[in-house]
C-alpha positions in Angstrom: 172.8 -36.1 246.8 169.9 -37.9 245.1 170.4 -40.4 242.4 168.5 -38.5 239.6 170.6 -35.4 240.4 173.8 -37.4 240.3 172.9 -39.2 237.1 172.0 -35.9 235.4 175.3 -34.4 236.3 177.2 -37.5 235.5 175.7 -37.8 232.0 176.2 -34.1 231.3 179.9 -34.3 232.3 180.4 -37.4 230.0 178.6 -35.7 227.1 180.8 -32.6 227.4 183.9 -34.7 227.7 182.9 -36.9 224.7 182.2 -33.8 222.6 185.4 -32.2 223.5 187.4 -35.3 222.9 185.8 -35.9 219.5 186.5 -32.3 218.5 190.2 -32.7 219.6 190.9 -36.1 218.1 188.3 -36.5 215.2 188.2 -40.2 216.1 185.0 -41.9 217.2 186.9 -44.9 218.6 189.3 -42.8 220.7 186.3 -40.7 221.9 184.5 -43.9 223.0 187.4 -45.4 224.8 188.4 -42.2 226.6 184.8 -41.5 227.6 184.5 -45.0 229.1 187.7 -44.4 231.0 186.4 -41.1 232.2 183.1 -42.7 233.4 185.0 -45.4 235.4 187.2 -42.7 237.0 184.2 -40.6 238.0 182.5 -43.7 239.5 185.7 -44.6 241.4 185.9 -41.1 242.8 182.3 -41.1 243.8 182.8 -44.5 245.6 185.9 -43.2 247.4 184.0 -40.1 248.5 181.1 -42.1 249.9 183.5 -44.4 251.8 185.3 -41.3 253.2 182.0 -39.8 254.4 181.0 -43.1 256.0 184.4 -43.4 257.7 184.3 -39.8 258.9 180.8 -40.2 260.3 182.0 -43.2 262.4 184.4 -41.0 264.4 181.6 -39.2 266.2 179.2 -41.4 268.1 175.6 -40.6 267.4 176.1 -39.0 264.0 175.4 -35.3 263.2 173.2 -34.6 266.2 175.7 -35.9 268.8 176.5 -32.4 270.0 172.8 -31.5 270.4 172.1 -34.6 272.5 175.3 -34.2 274.5 174.1 -30.9 275.8 170.7 -32.3 276.8 168.9 -30.3 274.2 166.2 -32.1 272.3 165.6 -34.7 274.9 162.2 -33.4 276.0 159.1 -34.2 274.1 157.1 -31.2 272.8 154.1 -30.2 275.0 150.8 -31.8 274.1 152.2 -34.9 272.4 151.7 -38.3 273.8 153.5 -41.4 272.6 151.8 -44.7 272.9 154.1 -47.2 274.6 154.1 -50.8 273.5 153.9 -53.4 276.3 157.2 -55.0 276.9 157.8 -58.5 278.2 159.7 -58.4 281.4 162.5 -61.0 281.8 163.6 -62.1 285.2 167.3 -62.3 285.6 168.9 -64.9 287.8 171.8 -63.6 289.8 
């Protein structure tokens, strides 16, 4: 999810929450405090969701395309494409 999309949704949810809270309580102070609490809770939930996605992606080596590479699919280069190889320095290993 992109940042602008998240921020737009985040601000829309907070605006609806603030409006609803103000209509229910008729108190600007209570609306401000409860909206700030709501914002912190949404941020905490987003943080936990991102941590969960990172943790879950670490269980499969190679990420999302691990199944594709495990089958040998996608290892070949498309016909007609050449990749310029950079020269590498060879190191001699002493045994």
